[in-house]
C-alpha positions as CSV (number, residue, x, y, z in Angstrom):
1,M,27.6,19.9,19.1
2,L,27.4,16.3,17.7
3,R,24.4,15.7,20.0
4,R,22.6,18.8,18.6
5,L,23.3,17.8,15.0
6,A,21.9,14.3,15.7
7,L,18.8,15.9,17.2
8,V,18.3,18.1,14.1
9,L,18.8,15.2,11.7
10,F,16.3,13.1,13.7
11,A,13.7,15.9,13.6
12,C,14.2,16.3,9.9
13,T,13.8,12.6,9.3
14,C,10.6,12.5,11.3
15,L,9.1,15.5,9.6
16,S,10.0,14.4,6.1
17,S,8.6,10.9,6.6
18,T,5.2,12.2,7.5
19,A,5.0,15.1,5.0
20,R,3.5,12.9,2.2
21,A,1.2,11.2,4.7
22,H,-1.0,14.2,5.1
23,D,-0.5,16.1,1.9
24,P,-4.0,17.4,1.3
25,F,-3.5,17.7,-2.4
26,L,-2.5,14.1,-3.1
27,A,-4.6,11.0,-2.9
28,E,-3.1,7.6,-3.4
29,I,-4.9,4.7,-5.0
30,E,-3.2,1.4,-4.7
31,T,-4.4,-1.4,-7.0
32,G,-3.7,-5.0,-6.4
33,S,-5.2,-8.2,-7.8
34,T,-5.3,-11.9,-7.2
35,A,-6.8,-14.6,-9.4
36,D,-10.4,-13.7,-8.2
37,T,-10.3,-10.2,-6.7
38,L,-9.3,-6.7,-7.6
39,V,-8.6,-4.4,-4.6
40,L,-8.5,-0.6,-4.6
41,R,-7.1,1.1,-1.5
42,V,-7.8,4.9,-1.6
43,L,-5.9,6.9,0.9
44,L,-7.3,10.4,1.4
45,A,-6.2,13.1,3.9
46,R,-8.6,13.3,6.8
47,S,-9.7,16.7,5.6
48,V,-10.5,15.6,2.1
49,A,-12.4,12.5,3.3
50,A,-14.5,14.6,5.7
51,H,-15.3,17.1,2.8
52,L,-16.3,14.2,0.5
53,A,-18.5,12.8,3.2
54,E,-20.1,16.3,3.5
55,L,-18.9,16.8,7.1
56,T,-17.0,20.0,6.3
57,P,-17.6,22.7,3.6
58,N,-13.8,23.0,3.1
59,P,-11.4,20.2,2.0
60,R,-8.7,21.8,4.0
61,V,-10.4,21.5,7.4
62,Y,-9.2,18.5,9.5
63,F,-11.0,16.5,12.1
64,A,-9.1,15.0,15.1
65,P,-8.2,11.3,14.7
66,A,-10.1,10.7,18.0
67,D,-13.3,11.8,16.3
68,F,-13.1,9.1,13.5
69,A,-15.5,6.7,15.2
70,A,-18.2,9.4,15.3
71,R,-17.7,9.8,11.6
72,Q,-17.4,6.2,10.6
73,A,-20.9,5.8,9.3
74,N,-20.4,8.8,7.0
75,F,-17.2,7.3,5.5
76,D,-18.8,3.9,5.1
77,R,-21.7,5.6,3.3
78,I,-19.4,7.1,0.6
79,A,-17.0,4.2,0.2
80,K,-18.9,2.3,-2.4
81,G,-19.2,5.3,-4.8
82,L,-15.7,6.6,-4.3
83,C,-14.3,4.8,-7.3
84,L,-16.4,3.5,-10.1
85,M,-15.0,0.7,-12.2
86,S,-16.3,-0.7,-15.5
87,V,-15.3,-3.1,-18.2
88,N,-16.8,-2.6,-21.7
89,D,-19.3,0.0,-20.3
90,R,-20.6,-2.6,-17.7
91,P,-20.1,-1.5,-14.1
92,L,-18.2,-3.6,-11.6
93,E,-19.8,-3.7,-8.2
94,P,-17.6,-4.0,-5.1
95,K,-18.2,-7.1,-3.1
96,K,-16.9,-5.4,0.1
97,T,-16.0,-1.9,1.2
98,E,-14.6,-0.5,4.4
99,A,-13.2,2.7,5.7
100,A,-10.5,3.0,8.5
101,L,-7.9,5.4,9.7
102,S,-4.3,4.7,8.5
103,R,-1.7,3.6,11.0
104,D,-0.3,7.1,11.4
105,K,-3.9,8.4,11.7
106,E,-3.2,11.0,9.0
107,E,-5.5,9.5,6.3
108,V,-8.7,7.7,5.9
109,V,-8.1,4.5,4.0
110,F,-11.0,3.2,1.9
111,T,-10.7,-0.4,0.7
112,L,-12.9,-1.6,-2.1
113,T,-12.8,-5.2,-3.1
114,Y,-14.2,-6.2,-6.5
115,P,-14.5,-9.5,-8.3
116,R,-11.6,-9.9,-10.7
117,P,-12.7,-9.1,-14.2
118,A,-11.7,-11.4,-17.1
119,A,-10.7,-8.3,-19.1
120,T,-7.3,-6.7,-18.6
121,K,-8.4,-3.1,-19.3
122,V,-10.6,-1.6,-16.7
123,L,-12.0,2.0,-16.6
124,L,-11.4,3.7,-13.2
125,E,-13.5,6.8,-12.5
126,C,-12.8,9.0,-9.5
127,G,-15.5,11.7,-9.9
128,W,-14.8,13.0,-6.4
129,L,-11.6,14.7,-7.7
130,S,-13.7,17.1,-9.8
131,R,-15.6,18.1,-6.6
132,L,-12.3,19.4,-5.1
133,P,-10.6,22.7,-5.8
134,Q,-8.0,22.8,-8.6
135,G,-4.7,21.3,-7.7
136,Y,-5.9,18.1,-6.2
137,A,-4.6,14.9,-7.9
138,A,-4.5,11.2,-7.4
139,S,-1.9,8.6,-8.5
140,A,-2.9,5.0,-9.0
141,P,0.1,2.7,-9.0
142,I,-0.8,-0.8,-10.1
143,R,0.9,-3.3,-7.8
144,V,1.4,-6.9,-8.8
145,G,2.6,-8.5,-5.6
146,S,4.8,-5.9,-4.0
147,R,6.2,-4.2,-7.2
148,A,5.0,-1.2,-9.2
149,T,6.8,0.6,-12.0
150,A,6.3,4.1,-13.5
151,T,4.6,2.5,-16.5
152,D,2.1,0.9,-14.1
153,S,0.9,4.2,-12.8
154,L,-2.1,6.3,-13.7
155,R,-2.4,9.9,-12.7
156,L,-5.8,11.4,-12.2
157,T,-6.7,15.0,-11.6
158,A,-9.8,17.2,-11.1
159,E,-9.6,18.0,-14.9
160,N,-9.1,14.3,-15.8
161,P,-10.7,12.1,-13.1
162,S,-10.8,8.8,-15.1
163,G,-8.4,6.5,-16.9
164,Y,-7.8,2.9,-17.8
165,L,-6.0,0.5,-15.6
166,H,-4.1,-2.2,-17.5
167,L,-4.2,-5.2,-15.3
168,G,-2.4,-7.8,-17.4
169,S,-3.3,-11.4,-17.0
170,A,-4.8,-12.6,-13.8
171,P,-2.3,-14.1,-11.3
172,A,-2.4,-17.8,-11.0
173,P,-4.6,-19.1,-8.2
174,A,-2.6,-20.1,-5.1
175,S,-1.8,-23.8,-5.0
176,S,-3.6,-25.8,-2.4
177,T,-1.1,-28.7,-2.7
178,P,1.1,-28.9,0.5
């Protein structure tokens, strides 16, 4: 009996830990910054990423993780335009973009690296949200180092696909003194 209970608890733990990872209705945008860079990590369910890359007509149709390499060029093609950022109506261009599968292979992770703007208020636009059926949303926690608070979050939806990130002052450059 104890062994069966332990097995059930283990199964529930495994299922609950991956439930968020492939929730097709939620995208996560993590924002981090250093003294000279601003990084966005956009995590999308494989089905949503494939839909945005025009690989499937339906954002609820998944592709197998083993097929990611065959789709890599499509994901790389959309990475740059996935999130548009601007300061005072002037666009920020990413210095680098990349797309990869997440560790658990449930999501496609897009990493966009921008030069760190001097301004602390940056407009983030995720127009792809409005191309998805109603109900899709993205949250954008702003992480300074490893912490994020509720006031640091921005919630974007298909109806409201843009908002302002408040970055605060730029972190001090890393010291090169030993």
